[in-house]
C-alpha positions in Angstrom: -34.0 72.7 49.4 -36.3 70.1 49.5 -36.1 66.8 50.8 -36.2 65.5 47.7 -33.6 67.4 46.1 -31.6 67.2 49.0 -31.6 63.0 48.5 -30.8 63.5 44.9 -27.8 65.6 45.4 -26.5 63.0 48.4 -27.0 60.2 46.1 -25.1 61.9 43.3 -22.3 62.7 45.7 -22.1 59.3 46.9 -21.7 57.8 43.5 -19.0 60.1 42.8 -17.1 59.1 46.0 -17.7 55.7 45.7 -15.3 55.5 42.7 -12.4 55.5 45.4 -13.8 52.0 46.2 -13.5 51.0 42.6 -10.3 52.0 41.4 -7.9 49.9 40.0 -5.3 50.7 42.5 -7.4 49.3 45.5 -6.0 46.4 47.5 -9.2 45.0 49.4 -12.7 45.4 49.1 -13.7 48.9 50.3 -15.5 49.1 53.8 -18.1 51.3 54.6 -20.5 51.6 57.3 -23.9 53.8 57.9 -24.7 55.3 61.0 -21.3 54.5 62.5 -18.7 56.3 65.1 -15.3 58.0 64.9 -14.2 55.1 67.2 -15.3 52.4 64.8 -13.5 53.9 61.9 -10.4 54.7 63.7 -10.7 50.9 64.9 -11.0 49.9 61.3 -8.1 52.0 60.2 -5.8 50.7 63.0 -6.4 46.9 61.7 -6.2 48.1 57.8 -2.7 47.2 57.0 -1.6 45.0 59.9 -4.2 42.1 58.7 -6.2 42.4 62.0 -9.0 44.1 60.2 -9.4 41.3 57.5 -11.5 38.0 57.5 -9.3 35.0 58.1 -6.9 34.1 55.5 -7.5 37.1 53.5 -4.3 39.3 52.4 -4.5 42.4 50.6 -2.8 42.3 47.2 -2.8 44.6 44.2 -3.5 43.3 40.8 0.0 42.4 39.2 1.7 42.6 42.5 3.2 39.1 44.5 0.6 38.1 47.3 2.5 38.1 50.6 2.3 39.7 53.6 0.1 42.5 54.2 1.1 45.9 52.5 3.0 48.6 54.4 1.5 52.0 54.4 3.8 54.9 53.3 1.9 57.9 54.3 3.8 61.2 54.5 1.3 63.4 55.4 -2.6 63.7 56.3 -4.6 65.4 53.4 -8.1 66.6 54.6 -10.1 67.4 51.4 -13.7 69.0 51.3 -16.5 68.3 49.1 -19.2 71.0 49.1 -21.0 69.7 46.0 -21.6 67.4 43.2 -18.9 69.1 41.1 -16.3 69.1 43.6 -16.7 65.4 44.3 -16.0 64.5 40.6 -12.9 66.8 40.7 -11.7 65.2 43.9 -12.1 61.9 42.7 -10.3 62.3 39.5 -7.4 64.5 41.1 -6.8 61.9 44.0 -6.7 59.2 41.7 -3.9 61.1 39.5 -1.9 61.8 42.5 -1.3 58.4 43.1 2.0 57.3 44.5 3.6 60.7 44.3 2.5 61.6 47.7 1.1 58.7 49.7 -1.1 60.1 52.2 -4.2 59.4 54.7 -6.8 61.2 52.7 -10.0 62.2 54.8 -12.4 63.3 52.4 -15.4 65.4 54.1 -19.0 65.7 53.0 -20.8 67.8 55.4 -24.5 69.1 55.1 -26.1 70.7 57.8 -29.7 70.0 56.5 -29.2 66.6 55.1 -31.6 63.6 56.9 -30.2 60.5 58.0 -27.6 59.5 60.7 -24.9 61.9 62.1 -21.8 59.9 60.1 -21.6 57.7 57.6 -18.1 56.4 56.3 -16.2 54.6 53.8 -12.4 53.5 53.6 -10.7 52.0 50.6 -7.1 51.0 50.7 -4.6 51.5 47.4 -1.3 50.7 46.5 1.1 51.5 43.5 4.1 49.7 42.4 6.4 52.1 42.7 9.9 52.6 41.0 9.4 50.5 38.3 9.9 47.4 40.4 8.3 45.3 43.6 8.4 48.6 46.0 5.0 49.0 46.6 3.7 52.7 47.8 0.2 52.4 49.7 -2.1 54.7 51.2 -5.7 54.9 52.4 -9.0 57.1 51.6 -11.6 57.7 54.3 -14.7 59.4 53.3 -16.8 60.7 56.0 -20.5 62.1 55.3 -21.4 64.2 58.1 -25.1 65.5 58.7 -26.9 67.7 60.9 -25.5 69.7 63.7 -22.4 67.3 63.7 -21.7 68.8 60.4 -20.7 72.2 62.3 -18.2 70.2 64.3 -15.9 68.4 61.5 -12.7 68.9 63.7 -14.2 66.2 66.2 -14.6 63.9 63.5 -11.3 64.4 61.7 -8.5 64.8 64.5 -9.0 61.3 65.8 -8.4 59.8 62.2 -5.0 61.8 61.6 -1.7 60.1 61.8 0.3 61.8 64.4 3.5 63.4 63.8 2.8 63.9 60.2 2.1 67.2 58.7 -1.6 67.8 57.8 -2.7 69.8 54.8 -6.2 71.2 53.8 -7.0 71.1 50.0 -10.4 72.9 49.5 -11.8 72.9 45.8 -14.2 75.5 45.0 -14.6 79.1 46.7 -13.5 79.1 50.2 -16.0 80.1 52.9 -13.5 82.2 54.8 -16.1 83.4 57.5 -17.8 80.1 58.1 -16.7 78.2 61.3 -15.9 74.8 59.5 -13.6 76.6 57.6 -11.8 78.1 60.7 -11.9 74.8 62.3 -10.1 73.1 59.6 -7.7 76.0 59.3 -6.7 75.6 63.1 -5.9 71.9 62.6 -3.7 72.3 59.7 0.1 73.1 58.8 -1.1 74.3 55.0 -4.4 75.2 53.5 -4.4 74.8 49.6 -7.0 76.5 47.4 -7.4 77.8 43.9 -7.7 81.6 43.7 -9.4 81.2 40.1 -12.3 79.6 42.2 -12.8 82.5 44.3 -15.7 84.5 43.4 -14.6 88.0 44.8 -10.9 87.8 44.0 -9.9 91.0 46.1 -11.5 89.7 49.3 -10.2 86.2 48.7 -6.7 87.7 48.2 -7.3 89.9 51.5 -8.3 86.8 53.4 -5.6 84.6 52.2 -2.9 87.1 53.4 -4.4 87.2 56.7 -4.5 83.5 56.6 -1.1 82.9 56.1 -0.2 84.2 59.5 -1.9 81.0 61.4 -1.3 78.7 58.6 0.7 78.3 55.5 -1.3 78.9 52.1 -1.0 76.9 48.6 -2.5 78.2 45.6 -2.9 76.2 42.4 -3.4 79.4 40.3 -0.2 80.1 41.4 1.5 76.7 40.5 0.1 77.2 36.6 2.4 80.2 36.3 5.6 78.3 37.0 6.0 77.8 33.0 5.6 81.5 32.4 7.6 82.6 35.3 10.5 80.3 34.3 10.5 81.7 30.7 10.6 85.6 32.0 13.5 84.6 34.3 15.1 83.2 31.2 15.3 86.5 29.5 17.6 88.2 32.0 19.9 85.2 32.8 22.8 86.5 30.9 24.3 89.9 31.8 23.6 91.0 28.1 19.8 91.5 28.8 20.1 91.6 32.7 21.1 95.5 32.7 17.5 96.1 31.4 15.7 95.0 34.3 16.0 98.2 36.3 14.9 100.1 33.1 11.7 98.0 32.4 8.7 100.6 31.9 5.9 98.5 30.0 4.3 95.3 31.0 1.4 94.1 29.0 -0.4 90.6 30.0 -3.3 89.3 28.0 -5.4 86.6 29.3 -8.3 84.5 27.9 -11.9 84.9 28.9 -14.8 82.9 27.7 -16.4 84.0 24.5 -19.7 85.9 24.2 -21.4 83.1 22.3 -20.7 81.0 25.3 -18.7 78.4 23.7 -16.9 75.9 25.9 -13.1 75.9 25.5 -12.0 73.0 23.4 -9.8 71.6 26.3 -9.9 68.0 27.6 -12.0 68.0 31.0 -9.3 65.6 33.0 -6.5 68.3 32.0 -7.6 71.0 34.2 -10.1 71.8 37.0 -13.6 72.7 36.2 -15.0 76.1 36.4 -13.2 79.2 36.9 -14.9 81.9 38.8 -11.9 84.7 38.6 -10.5 84.7 35.3 -8.3 87.6 36.5 -6.4 85.3 39.2 -3.6 84.3 37.1 -2.4 87.6 35.5 -3.1 89.6 38.7 -0.5 86.9 40.5 1.8 87.0 37.5 1.9 91.0 37.7 2.3 90.8 41.8 5.2 88.5 41.2 7.1 90.6 38.8 6.4 93.9 40.6 7.4 92.1 44.1 10.6 91.0 42.6 11.5 94.4 41.1 10.2 96.6 43.9 7.4 98.4 41.8 5.1 100.1 43.6 1.1 101.5 42.5 1.4 105.0 41.6 -1.8 105.9 39.9 -4.9 104.3 38.1 -5.2 105.0 34.6 -7.6 102.9 33.4 -10.2 101.1 36.2 -11.0 97.6 35.7 -13.7 97.3 33.2 -14.5 94.7 30.2 -11.5 95.9 28.3 -9.1 95.3 31.3 -7.2 97.7 33.4 -4.4 99.9 33.6 -2.0 101.2 36.1 1.1 103.1 36.5 3.6 102.0 38.9 7.0 103.6 40.2 9.8 101.4 39.3 13.4 102.0 40.6 14.5 104.1 37.6 11.4 104.4 35.4 7.5 104.4 35.8 6.1 101.5 34.6 2.8 101.2 32.4 1.1 97.8 33.5 -1.7 96.6 31.1 -4.2 93.6 31.7 -6.0 92.8 28.6 -8.9 89.9 28.2 -9.0 88.2 25.1 -12.1 86.1 24.2 -10.8 82.5 23.4 -12.5 79.1 22.8 -9.0 77.4 23.0 -7.9 78.4 26.3 -9.8 78.2 29.7 -10.7 81.4 31.3 -8.0 82.8 33.0 -4.8 81.1 31.1 -2.4 83.7 30.2 -1.9 84.2 26.4 0.7 86.5 26.1 3.4 88.9 28.2 5.2 91.7 26.6 8.0 93.7 28.4 9.7 96.9 27.4 12.6 98.6 28.5 14.7 101.6 27.6 18.4 101.1 27.3 21.5 103.2 26.2 21.5 101.7 22.8 17.5 101.8 22.2 14.6 99.8 23.4 14.2 96.3 24.1 11.3 94.0 24.1 10.7 90.8 25.5 7.8 88.7 24.4 6.0 85.3 25.3 3.2 84.5 22.9 1.0 81.4 23.3 -1.6 79.8 20.7 -3.0 76.5 21.8 -0.5 74.6 23.3 2.7 76.2 21.5 4.4 79.4 22.3 6.8 81.8 20.5 9.5 83.4 22.7 11.1 86.3 21.1 13.8 88.8 22.3 14.4 92.2 20.5 17.2 94.3 22.0 20.2 96.3 21.2 19.1 97.3 17.7 19.3 93.6 16.6 16.9 91.3 14.9 14.5 89.5 17.1 15.8 86.2 18.7 12.8 83.7 18.0 12.4 80.2 19.7 9.2 78.0 19.7 8.2 75.5 22.2 5.5 73.1 23.3 3.7 74.3 26.3 2.0 71.4 28.4 -1.1 71.9 30.8 -0.2 70.5 33.9 -3.2 68.5 35.6 -4.4 69.6 38.8 -3.1 66.3 40.2 0.5 67.5 39.1 -0.4 71.0 40.8 -1.5 69.6 44.0 1.7 67.3 44.2 3.9 70.4 43.8 2.5 72.1 46.5 2.4 69.4 48.8 6.1 69.3 49.0 6.6 73.2 49.5 7.5 75.0 52.7 4.9 75.7 55.1 5.3 79.4 54.0 6.1 80.7 50.5 7.7 84.2 50.9 7.6 84.8 47.1 4.2 83.8 46.8 2.9 86.0 49.8 4.7 89.0 48.5 3.3 88.4 45.0 -0.3 88.1 46.4 0.1 91.2 48.7 1.1 93.1 45.4 -1.9 91.5 43.4 -4.3 92.4 46.2 -3.1 96.4 46.1 -3.2 96.3 42.2 -6.8 94.9 42.1 -7.9 97.2 44.7 -6.4 100.4 42.7 -8.2 99.3 39.5 -11.7 99.1 41.3 -13.8 102.1 39.5 -14.5 103.3 43.1 -10.9 103.6 43.9 -10.2 105.2 40.6 -12.8 107.9 40.9 -11.7 108.6 44.4 
């Protein structure tokens, strides 16, 4: 990377991240310093909410809120966020502004560049408040942006640790493909209670699953791709809520999952960019986790590979409690959905009175849920599906216990299935 391109990248990152200081929720002018120290940043933070860091007579107040005493911070956690590139910077700002008062935190945004010129540390601080509960309650939080350069970029823990609020849990959100082997990633894992990723961002999904499975022994793991499945999981579980259809569960013998992939002509999905995270490196992430979830709940085991992973998807045979299960994953080119979004789930089972089928079919933002069992005409219902924003997904993950045993079991099963579907495995 040339000095000129590096400077352009740094400027673009700076412009995106300065939007924190321009947000409508800010309660004072953002503070920034070039070539500063961790001690100076900590001193500024210490006086931020007490008023000792303000100019004489200045009291922080949000627009539309009564002016009075300085606001009280209401942080419930520390949130460390990495920004590896310009795309991630835009994503982080949008997501954090959407997160708002749902989870007031001390957010520390890290921009680390080993090769960038300039002083070791630049910093900026912005304070924000929201009018909570529709009344006068004010929920406030702060955002610290640290730009670390040169050799210092290899030792981020030393910059972050002194700025954390003690006795609060610490979460790390890594947007993009996590560098599992990088020392910086390892440092942040060691100081966190929970690491949050999006497995659809992982370029090599099998390696990513294996690394995440190992990571959970050191720190809890959150996965935004897993959060996107909640709607599908809930509808699937509803099929078998009542005893009439629950008896089909042990006899399920087929699971077919269809998921979206990018069209061959390169057309971009017609989805508002604010609705979802940008870019999908692994469209298999959600379908594999859904298959892993169902298999782990029903104790299905991989038996053999029928069709290895290829352009037409993959097909495995699993061993269930009473039946062999045909698992199929099929990609479908779509310009209406983001790559990786589930399009349909079809479950089949044998029963004493014949076969049964349970279907969820999605088109755009609408879905048809159908049940055809006991020789009766299919029962149909239609519903609207709303895409959760990344802010909403992150908010859900921030309140999850450190370890999620259902996700962890689903992750292990997904890794086994993906490994089994590799062409090298199928031919062995």
